[in-house]
Structures are given as C-alpha cells and as structure tokens.
Residue, then its C-alpha position, 0 to 999 in steps of 0.5 A: m499500500c502506498p503512504e499516502k493511502r497507508h496514512k489515511a487508513m490508519k487509526m487517529k488521534r483527535i484531540t481539541v486544540r487548547a494549548a500553544w504546543l503539543e509535547l512529543p518525547v523523543s529519544g534514539y533508541v527508536d527509528g523514526r516515525r511519520l507524524t500526520v496532522y489533519r484539519n478537517g480531513e485535509l493533510v495540513d502538515d507531516i514530520t518525522l521524528r524518533l516518537d518514543y513515550k516509553n523511554p524518551t531522552g528528550i522532549s520535542y515541541y509541535p506548535l499548535d497556536r494556529w489552530m487554536g480551538e480547532e480540531l485536529d486529527f493525528g496519525t503515526d506510521p508506524e501506528i503507535e498510540l499518540e498521547d494528548r500532551q499539550t502545554d503552554e510552557v517549553k520547558k528547556s531540557g539539561r540533559g547533555e548540556v555538559f557537552r555543548p560547545l563554548l564558543h561555537f554556534t549550537p541550536e538550542y535543541g534539535w538538528n542544525n546543518d548547512p549555513n544558509g542566507l548569510v548576510r549582514y543587514t544595516s537597517p536604513v531607519t535605525g542604522k543598526t548592523v545585524w548579521h543574520m545567519f539562517y541555517q539548515f534546522n529540525p526542531y522536532d528531533w536531533d537527527w536530519g529531517n524536517m528541514h526548516w530555515g533556523h534563525a540567528v542574529s549576531p553583533d559580531l559574529l561570535h554572540w548570537t541570539r537564537l529566533p524562531a525559525a524563518l521558513y517552515p515546509d509547506a506543500d510543495g516541499t521542506m526547506f533545503s538550503g540556499s543564500a540571501v541578498v539585500d535588494h537595495g534598489n528595490l528591483t524586486g518592486l516588493k519594498e513596503g516601508d523605509e527597511d530594505v528587502i532582505l531576500l531569501y533564496y532557498t531550495c523547495a525540496g519536493h518528494t521529501s515529505v508526504r505532502s510533497q511527495k509528487k514535487l520536484f525541486t525547485q528554486c524559490l523566493a522569500y522575503s523580509t520588509d521589516g529588516g529580517a523580523t519576518f518573512r514571506k514566501y513569494a506569491h509567485n513561486p518558484v523563480v527558477e524551475h526544476i532543471r534536472s535531478d534534486n538541483r538546490d542550493p542557491k547561490v546569488i550575488r551581483c556581478d558587475e562584469l556582467g551587470k547582472y546578478v548571478m545565481a549558482i545552482y548545484l545539478d548533480g555529479n560534480e556539475y553546477e549551473l550558473l543564471t542570471s537575472e536583472n530583476l532578481l525575479d527573472w532568471t536565465p540560464l548562462q552556463t554550466i561549471v564542472l567542479e572536480g571532486d566536489g558537489e552541493c552547496p556551491d558559493i561564488y564570490p570576487l576576491r582581489a588577488n594580494g588585496d590589489p584592485k586591478k586584481r580582481r578574480w572570482i572563486i566558485s566553490g563546493a560543499s567540500h571546498r574545491y575551488l575555481v578560480g577565474e574571471f568573467a569575460n566575454g559574458k561567461f565565467r572562465a576558470t584561470q587555474g585547476v581545482r584546488r582544495l582549501s578544506w581537509g578531513s570530512s567534517s567541515y562542510a558546505a561553507q558559505t559566505y556572507s553578502t555584505e555591502d563591500i563586495y570584497e569582504r568575504i567572512q565564511i561560515a561552515w557547518d562542522r559535521n560528525m561531532n559527538f555531543g554526548d547525549a544532548t538534545f541537540m546536534g550540529q555546530m557551526g564552524i568559528p567565522c573565517a576571513l578569507s583572502l586571496t594570495e597570488t604565488d608563482d603557482g597560481c592564486v590560493l584561497c586563504a581562511e583564517p578566524i576573523k579579528a573579532l576572536d581576538g577579543l576574547r583572548r585571556d590569559e596568553r602565555s607565549y614561548e620561543n626557542l622552546a627545547l624538546t626531547p622525547e624524555r623531556p615533553f613540555i607541560l602546561p596545566l589548563e583551565e577548563s575552557a576553549y583555547e587558541i594554540c599557535l605552533s611554528l616549527d623550523p624543520a632544520r631543528t625539528a627531528g621527527a614528528v611534534c605532537l600537541e596534546l590537549f585534555g587528551q586529544t593529540i595533533r601530530v605535526d610532522a615537517e619531514t611528511n608535510t602532514v598534520g594528523v589527527r586519528r585518521e585525518s590529515m592536511p597539509l602543513c605547508a600548503f602552496g608555499g605556506k610556512p610550517e605553523i599551525r594555529v588551532i581553535a579548540d572547543k569541548g567537541s571540536a578542533e579547527i585547524f589552520s595551516g601555513g597562514g590559512r592555506a589549508i584548514m580542517t576541522v576535526p571532532w574530539m571530545f576534551d577529557f576535563n580530567l586532563p587539564r593540560a596541554v603537552l608538547s612532545a617530540e620524536g627527537k631532539t627539537e627546538i620550537a621556535k614559537f609555542s603560545v596558547r590563549r584562553l578563549a571565552l565569550 
C-alpha cells in the first residue's frame, strides 16, 4: 500500500487544541516515525521524528497555536498510541548541556546543518547593523529531517541570539539550503516601508514529505520588509523551475562584469549551473560549470589577489571546498587555473560566505559535521567565522582562511614561549583551565627531528615537517600548502578542533571530546627539537 493511502487508513488521534504546544517525547533508541496532521480531513502537515513514549531522552514541541480551539487528527506510521500532552510552556532540557561547545553556535534543541542565507543588514531606519545567519534546522529531533530554516542574529559573529525559525515546510516541499541578498534598489518591487527588502533564495525540496511526494526540487524566494524580523514566501514561486535531478542550494550575488545578478545552483555529479537576472526575479541560464571532486552547496564571490584592486578574481567552490579561481569575460565565467582544495578532512562542510555591502569582504561560516555531543538533545555546530583572502603565488592564486579578527577580543591569559627545547624524554607540560583555547605552533624544520605532538585535554595533533602533514587520528592535512610556512593555529573547543596551517592555506576541522580529567597541554617530540614559537590563549565569550 502506498504511504498516502496507508496514512488515510490508519487509526487517528483527535485532539481539541487548547494550548500552544504538543509535547512529543523523543529518543535515540527507536526508528523514525511519520506524524501526520489533518484538519477537517485535509493533510496540513507531516513530520518525521523518533517518537518514544516508553524511554524518552528529550521532549520536542509541535506548534498548535495557529489552530487554537479547533480539532485536529494525528496519525503515526508505524502506528503507535499518540498521547494528548498539550502545554503552554516549553521546558528547556538540561540533558547533555555539559557537552555544549563554549564558542561554537549550536541550536538550543534539535538538529542543524548547512549555513544558509548569510547576510549582513544595516537598517536605513535605525542605522543598526546585524549579522543574520540562517541554517538547516530540524526542530523536532536531533537527527536530520523536516528541514526548516533556523535563524540567529549577532552583532559580531561570535555572540548569537537564537530566533524562531524563518522558513517552514509547505505543500511543495521542505526547506533546503540557499542564500540571501539585500535588494537595495528595490529591483523586485517588493518594498513596503523604509526598510530595504531582504531576499532569501531557497530550494523547495519536493518529494521529501508526504504532502510533497509528487513534487520536484525548485528554487524559490522568501522576503522580509521589516529588516529580517519576519519573512513571507513569494506569491509567484518558483523563481527557477526544476532543471534536473535534485537541483538545489541557490547562491545569489551581484556580478558587475555582467551587469547582472548571478545564481549558482548545484545540479548533480560535479556539475553546477550559473543563471543571471537583472531584477532578482526572472532567471536565465548562462552556463554549466564542472567542479571536479565536489558537489552541493555552491558559493561564488569576488576577491582581490594580494588585495590589489586591479587583480579582481572570482572564486567558485563546492560543499567540500574544492575551488576554482577565474574571471567573467565575454559574458561567461572562465577558470584561470585548475581545481584546488582549501578544506581537508571530512567534518567541515557546506561553507558559505556573507553577503555584505563591501563585495570584497568575504567572511565564511561552515557546518562542522560528525560532531559528538554525548546524550545532548541538540546536534550540529557552526564553525568559527573565517575571513577569506586570495594570495597570488608563482603557481597561481591560493585561497586562504583565518579566524575573524573579532576572535582576538575573546583572548585571555596568553602564555607564549620561543625557542622551546624538547626531547623524547623531556616534553613541555602546561596546566590548563576548563575552557576553549587558541594554540599557535611554529616550527623550524632545520631544528626539528621527527614529529611533534600537541596534546590538549587528552586529544592529540601530530605535526610532521618531514612528511608535510598535520594529523588527528585518521584525518590529515598539509602543514605547508602552496608554499605556506610550517605553522599551525588551532581553535579548540569542547567537541572540536579547527586547524589552520601555513597561514590558512589549508584548514581542517576534526571532532574530539575534551577530557577535563586531563587539564593540560603537552608538547612532545620524537627527537631533539627546538620549537620556534608556542603560544596558548584561553578563549571566553
């Protein structure tokens, strides 16, 4: 029997809505179940979650307030007895809070993945500047599914305030990834007051829910006329019809060379489509780009090589951060060198850059996946925001990423050592507090014998100048990529380490768990070694 017919035939639980929320206990011990919601016989919502009334480890909350006083019918597949637990109070779960990162953004509850719609907005009314971050969000479980756009705002990209979800699934699909721009010139004609219009471009993912099971993936638009407080979906969606496969993840940016806006969309395999528009509503295909070794979540933006205004280059990257450097000439993008790699390992994914008034200011946030937060009722964190730059070398242009300067304001208790002598029998041991840390290590290969190991709260980073590698367990990255110096910078938090080598020419995020029973940093060497520089800074919000 097909899913739709099975849902209609199952036993339903009727409730009269009398409170704002329906409590749904969840655990990691059962498989996902489909919860369907009917109003007057019409399917109005469906979600998946690991509903578990017997051994719950957390509570999720389904919103009921839009149907106050009405009757709703709930069904579950596989069928279980649904309980009418309504409440007007959302209780914060303390379970697993001990595992919550100290620096990195995490959802209060539920799952998050890709950053979406990164945009800096300065209100023409108040003059206040706010960094908006949207993200893939499941408010009902700490597993992937039910994709919404979560929403958070920050004055500095480090201190975040979580807001209600901005985009909810609808009859055409769930809300997959995308981007944002500010329509300063009101090209769309959507402006209603004194605030500029913020545009969110997103993938409406058909066939990812019961309601959308016969629909295709299309690119759609939502917009805000109140400075990002609320968003409405465009009445004439989609703005880009289905092209092929599960095409998705639209990234939109102004391209002065073309005199138009460009949208990059992932198609399938290693292929991306570029489209153009003059009014941000009507889009025309331009060309197909192949990005070998990568897929999903395109980003496209300009940078100045070595900061030189005469050396304007465009970067196109994918979810695993392989990137092309090129230019727009004769009406199309032309790569000027082959594919290169910025991010190593498997945990940093789907990085996106902010849309800002300064088109050359490129601040990037990635999703740190594969993290372990014990028995917490949240899952997923965002990486530390990074500033991007483009360095011109004899071998072409190299993309570099370094933590934003605002991170310097979090530094506490700096301890720095130069020409530090190590032998296998004599490591350097430094006591640490229970905190996040920034560690910098510079090597002189002429004074280094074998590998150097940096241990933090029981976790180890192995740096080997001879083999040009930095390794954590089975993950590794170059120490000196594209001519960079033999140095690393580490941002270490409770559950992750973000490593930047060679001045940010290679980056890698790895999951780990601090063992606060081992409150120390240990620097050791396989042979007689002299460390050029070693610095440790505690970081605190």
